[in-house]
C-alpha positions in Angstrom: 61.0 140.0 128.8 64.4 141.3 128.7 65.4 137.7 128.8 63.1 137.1 125.8 64.8 139.9 124.2 68.6 138.8 124.6 67.2 135.2 123.3 65.5 136.6 120.2 68.8 138.7 119.4 71.1 135.5 119.8 68.7 133.2 118.1 68.7 136.4 114.8 72.5 136.0 115.3 73.4 132.8 115.3 71.1 131.8 112.0 72.1 135.3 110.4 75.8 134.7 110.5 75.1 131.1 108.7 77.0 130.3 105.7 76.2 127.6 103.0 79.3 126.2 101.4 78.9 124.5 98.4 81.3 121.7 97.5 82.7 120.2 94.2 81.3 116.6 93.8 84.3 114.5 94.9 85.2 111.1 92.7 86.7 108.0 93.8 88.3 105.3 91.5 89.8 102.2 92.4 92.8 100.9 90.6 93.7 97.3 90.4 96.9 96.3 91.1 99.6 96.6 89.2 100.9 93.1 87.8 104.0 93.2 85.4 104.2 90.0 83.5 107.7 88.0 82.6 107.1 85.2 80.6 108.9 82.1 79.7 107.6 78.9 77.9 106.0 77.1 80.9 106.6 79.5 83.8 105.4 83.3 84.3 105.7 85.8 86.5 103.9 88.3 87.8 105.2 90.9 89.9 102.7 92.8 92.3 102.7 96.0 93.3 99.9 96.3 96.1 97.5 99.4 96.1 97.5 99.1 100.4 99.7 97.3 102.7 98.4 93.4 103.1 96.7 93.5 100.0 98.5 90.0 98.5 100.1 88.6 101.3 96.8 88.8 103.6 94.9 86.3 101.0 97.3 85.2 98.4 94.9 82.9 96.7 92.0 85.0 97.1 94.1 88.0 95.4 95.3 85.7 92.4 91.5 84.5 91.9 90.2 88.1 92.0 93.1 89.7 90.3 94.4 87.1 87.5 92.6 85.4 84.7 94.1 82.0 83.7 92.2 82.1 80.5 94.0 85.2 79.1 97.2 83.2 79.7 96.2 80.3 78.1 95.2 82.3 74.8 98.3 83.6 74.6 100.3 80.3 75.5 101.6 78.1 73.0 100.1 74.5 72.2 103.6 72.8 72.6 101.7 69.8 74.8 102.3 71.1 77.9 100.6 69.5 81.0 100.7 72.6 83.2 101.5 76.2 83.4 103.4 77.6 86.9 102.3 81.3 87.8 104.4 82.8 90.2 102.7 85.9 92.2 105.8 87.9 93.6 106.0 90.9 95.8 108.3 92.5 98.1 107.3 90.5 101.0 107.3 86.8 99.3 106.1 84.6 96.6 102.9 82.3 95.7 103.4 79.8 93.0 100.5 78.6 91.4 100.2 75.8 89.3 97.2 75.2 86.8 96.6 72.5 84.1 96.1 72.9 80.3 92.5 73.6 80.6 93.2 76.6 83.4 92.2 74.3 86.5 94.2 75.1 89.4 96.6 72.1 90.6 98.1 73.7 93.4 99.4 76.3 95.3 102.8 77.0 97.4 103.3 80.2 99.2 106.9 81.3 101.3 106.4 84.8 102.8 109.2 86.5 105.3 108.7 89.3 108.0 104.9 89.5 107.4 102.5 90.5 110.2 101.7 87.5 112.4 98.2 86.3 112.8 96.9 87.3 115.9 96.2 84.2 117.7 99.9 83.7 117.0 100.9 86.7 118.5 98.9 86.6 121.6 100.4 82.6 122.3 103.4 83.9 121.7 103.6 86.7 124.0 102.1 85.0 127.0 104.6 82.0 126.4 107.7 84.0 125.4 107.9 87.2 127.5 110.9 89.2 127.3 111.5 87.6 123.8 111.6 89.3 120.6 110.8 88.0 116.8 113.5 88.8 114.9 112.7 86.8 112.0 109.4 85.3 110.8 109.0 83.2 107.5 105.7 81.5 106.2 105.9 78.7 104.2 102.0 76.8 103.0 101.3 74.5 100.3 98.3 72.7 98.9 96.0 71.1 96.5 93.8 73.9 94.4 93.1 76.7 96.7 92.7 74.4 100.0 96.3 74.7 102.0 97.1 71.2 103.8 100.3 72.3 105.2 101.5 75.1 106.5 104.2 76.3 109.4 105.4 79.4 110.7 109.1 79.6 111.4 110.3 82.3 114.4 113.4 83.6 115.3 113.0 84.7 118.6 116.0 86.8 121.0 116.4 87.9 124.9 119.4 89.1 125.7 122.1 86.6 124.6 120.0 83.9 123.9 118.4 83.0 120.5 115.7 80.4 119.8 114.5 79.1 116.8 110.9 77.7 116.7 108.6 76.0 114.4 104.4 76.0 114.7 102.1 73.9 112.6 98.6 75.3 113.1 96.6 72.3 114.2 92.5 72.8 114.0 91.9 71.1 117.2 95.1 72.7 119.4 95.7 76.6 119.6 99.0 76.3 118.8 101.8 74.0 118.8 105.3 75.0 119.3 108.8 73.3 119.3 111.8 74.6 119.2 115.4 75.0 120.2 117.2 77.1 122.6 120.6 78.2 122.0 123.1 80.8 123.5 125.5 83.5 122.1 129.0 83.1 122.7 130.2 86.2 123.9 
C-alpha cells in the first residue's frame, strides 16, 4: 500500500508540473541565388553568389538550367544577325561558359574550376596511390556539346616534403581512375 501511495504521489507530481508551451509559426523561405548581369552585344556574364556552399560548383549545368532563362536573354537581345550568344556564369571558384544559338538552344559548354572538393572516388584513389602526398593545387576543366560533358580532366599538384608532382586524371567510364604524371624535386 505504501508503494502504491508513493507511485500515485510521483505520478501526480510529474503530471501536475507539465507545462504547455505554444510556439509561433515559423516561416521557411527560399531565395534563389543572386546573379548579377553584365552585358555586351554577344556575350553575357552572370556573377553567381551561392546560397550555400557547392550550390553552383557541384553541377554547374544543372544550376544553369534551374536558375537561368535563356528566353529572357533573347527577348532583351538585339536582332543583329547574331548566330550565337555566350553566357558566362562566374563564381569565386570558376566559370561555366554556355553557348546558345539564336533560338535559345544550348550548343556547347566549357567549365573551369579551381580548388573545389575532389570527387569522392578520386580522393580515395589518390589517398591509396599517393600516401603521404598533399594536394596543393586542383583544377577541373570540362567541355561538351549541349548539356553533355564529352571531355574532362582533373589537374593536380601534389607535394611530399621537397618532392612535387603534377598529375592529370582523365576519367574513363571503363576504368576507375587513370593517373599520369611527372615527378619533380625541389632544389634545396
